[in-house]
C-alpha positions in Angstrom: 43.0 28.2 41.1 40.9 25.5 42.6 37.3 24.4 42.6 35.3 22.1 44.6 32.3 21.0 43.9 30.2 22.2 47.5 26.6 20.5 47.0 24.7 18.5 43.8 21.4 18.3 44.4 19.2 16.4 41.2 20.1 18.5 38.3 21.7 21.8 40.4 25.3 21.8 41.4 26.7 23.9 44.1 31.0 24.8 43.7 33.6 27.2 45.2 36.0 28.8 43.2 39.4 29.8 44.7 41.3 32.3 42.6 44.9 32.6 44.1 45.3 37.4 44.7 48.8 36.8 43.1 46.9 36.3 39.7 44.9 39.0 40.3 46.8 40.5 40.6 49.0 39.8 37.5 46.5 40.1 35.3 45.8 43.8 37.0 49.3 44.6 36.6 49.3 42.8 32.4 46.2 45.0 32.0 47.9 48.8 33.4 51.1 47.6 31.8 48.4 47.4 28.2 46.6 50.7 29.4 49.8 53.3 30.4 51.6 53.6 26.2 47.8 55.0 25.8 47.5 56.8 28.4 47.3 60.5 28.0 47.3 62.8 31.7 48.4 66.5 32.4 52.0 66.6 32.9 53.1 63.4 31.0 54.1 63.1 27.8 51.7 60.8 26.2 52.6 57.0 26.6 54.9 57.5 30.0 52.1 58.1 32.5 54.3 56.2 35.4 51.7 52.9 35.7 51.2 54.0 39.8 49.9 56.5 38.7 47.8 54.4 35.9 46.9 52.3 39.3 45.6 54.9 40.9 43.6 56.1 38.5 42.1 53.1 37.5 42.7 50.3 39.8 39.7 49.3 41.3 37.6 49.0 38.1 41.0 47.0 36.9 40.5 45.1 39.7 36.7 44.1 38.8 37.4 43.5 35.4 40.3 40.6 36.4 38.2 39.4 39.2 35.0 39.1 36.3 37.3 37.5 33.8 38.8 35.4 35.8 35.3 34.3 37.0 33.9 33.4 34.0 37.3 31.8 32.4 36.6 29.3 35.7 32.8 28.9 34.6 33.4 27.7 31.2 37.0 25.6 32.8 34.4 24.0 35.1 31.5 23.3 32.6 34.1 21.3 29.7 36.0 19.9 32.4 32.2 18.4 34.0 30.6 18.2 30.5 28.1 20.0 32.0 25.4 21.4 30.5 23.9 24.4 31.7 20.1 24.9 31.2 20.7 28.9 33.3 23.5 31.3 33.2 25.4 30.2 36.7 25.0 32.6 39.3 
């Protein structure tokens, strides 16, 4: 993950965060492995649904959740590393 400060105007700060696709894919894969044993689907024994079907059914939502989690963690790290005290929620 790469964080670069793009602008600094008075009390305003802007940062650019670059997250590798491999990091997002790893988070999605981990979530699929966590979910698969709990999934139920007709034609499969409980907990034996293949990972590719879990990805097909829930892939976009899992991808969005992984992005949101990674961005939130990056923002927390950024605030801690730069010792910032945000006055409002970052955009």
